[in-house]
N, C-alpha and C positions, 0 to 999 in steps of 0.2 A: 336230533337224540330222541330214541324212543320212550314214550311215556308208560313208564314201567307201573306207577301207582294208579294210573287209569285202567289199565289191564285188570291189576292187582282187584281193584275195587270192584270192578265188572263181572270179575272172576267169582268174587263171594257173593256178589247179587245174583250170578246164575245158579251157585250152589244152593242158597237160601229157598229161590224161588222154587227151584227144580223138587225140592225137599218138600216144601209147603203143597205146592200142586200134587205131588205122590200122594201125600198123606191126606189131602183134601178128596183124591179121587177114590181112595180106599174107603174115607169114611163115607163118601156119597152112596159107594155099592153099599156097604152095610146100611145106609139110610134108606136105598131103596128096595130093600129085602124088608126092613122093617114097618114102612109103608103101610103094606096090608093089615099088619098085626096093629099099626096105630089105629087104622080104621076100625079094625072090629072090636079095638078096646074103647073107643068112642061109642060107637052101638052099643057094647056091654053096658058103659056107664050109664046112656039115657034109658036102657031099656032092663036088664036083667040085676043090676048093680043092686039097687036098693030091696030084692027080696034075699038076694045072697046077704046083704049086710044084716038084714032083719033077721036071718036064720042065724047068721053069727053071733048077732047080740042074744040072741034067745038058747045059745048055747049047742047050738044042735050039729056044728061042725067039730071034727076031732081036735083035742088041743094042740098036736102038733103040725096041723095044717098051716103051712105057710099060707097070710094073708093079707099081704101087703098091696094087692089089687083091691080090698076091701075098705081100705081108708080113703078118703077123699083125695087126700093131699097128693097121694102116691099120682093117681090117675090125672087130676089135675096138674101138677107139675110137668107130668110127660104133657099133656098137650099143649100147655104152657109152652116148654121148650120147643116144640112141634112148630108153635105158631113162631114163635121168635125165630128159628130156623129159617122159615119160609119169607119174614120180615127181612132177615137180613139178606138173603139172597136177592129178592126184589130189589133192594137198595143197592147190591154189589152191581147186578147185571144192568139195573136202569142207569149208573154212573157210566157205563162202558157203552151206552149208546149214544 
């Protein structure tokens, strides 16, 4: 007698895995595009950020200027998330070897 439950179980695994892989591939493509922007922000944070933050503190920028990049937390949070992605990826792929 065929094992219908086994087929159903593995069909569900296939559906879930296929969806997860598809979503991850899409996210990785977006991340690949973002990598040069992350590198540029890292450079900005180590060079020009202090000047811009001081200018903002002095009231030299228009009040309606979006300035999230001038908060230390925003850039630091992004860089921390980037590091977490790299660490997680390294763990995942080292486990596959």
